N, C-alpha and C positions, 0 to 999 in steps of 0.2 A: 119830382125827390132828384136830387142833381146824387151821383156818388159820394161825393164827400157830407153830401147831408144825411145819406141812408150810411156810413161809417159814423157818424155823428150822434142817429138815433141808435145803432146797436150797442157803441160803447155806454152809453148814458144807461141803454135798457138791461144790458147783462154785465155795467160796473164793472166795464174792459177799459185799458187806455186807448186813445184814438190806434196809435200802432196796432196795437192785437189785434183790434174790430179790421183796420184795415187786412192785415194778414187776414184771419179768416173768412172775411167776406173773398178776397183772393185764393181761396184757396177753394171756397166752394164754387167761384166760378169756374177757376180750371178742373173742377173736378166734375163739373156740367161737361163741359168743352169736349176733356177727352172719353167721358161717356157718351158722348154724342158724334165724336171721333169712330168709337170704335158701332156705332149701330143701335147704340142701346137706348133707352130713354132711362127719365132718371123720376120716378117717381113720390109726390111730398105730400101723402096725406091730409088732405084738408087745405092745401096749396092749388097743387097742378104738378103735370105732369111735363117733362121738355122731351120732346123726342125727333124723330131725322123723319121729313117724310118729302116722297118724290114727287117731281113735279114733274109731266111729260113734257115733250119736245109740243114744238107748236109754231106758228106764224104770228109772225107780228111785222110791224109797219114803223121806218123811220122815218119820227113828225117832222121833220126837219125836213126830206125830201119826199117822202109820198112813196119810198121804194119797202117790198114788202122784201120782210129780210125770217129766215127761219133761226128761232130759240134753240136754242139743243136742249137735253134733257139735263135738270141735277133734283141732286138730295138737298133739303134747304128745312132749317132749322126752325121746329114748331114748338107751340105754347100752349096746353088745351088748361083752362084756370077751371079747382076744384070745387065742390062743391060750398067747402066753408067759406072760398074765397067771391064765388058769385053771390053767398047771401049776405056777406058783409058789406060787398058794394053796392046790394039793394035796398 
């Protein structure tokens, strides 16, 4: 499902115009981004949790040259599906 398809689905399901559904989706995405940027997590009961995970520094290999390179530690976004979402997929 693409972003436009999701907006169309939201508009039909909630009885909104596509413009309002797009604003709602954008507000949701911006809210999640803002919380993750602050290091907070966003929990949606029955759906899942968006959080920030710390990935440690490690050694990697350049696939083109085979040279060993150092990959620095960094923060990455993570999503853990909730029970309701897992049950829906199964």
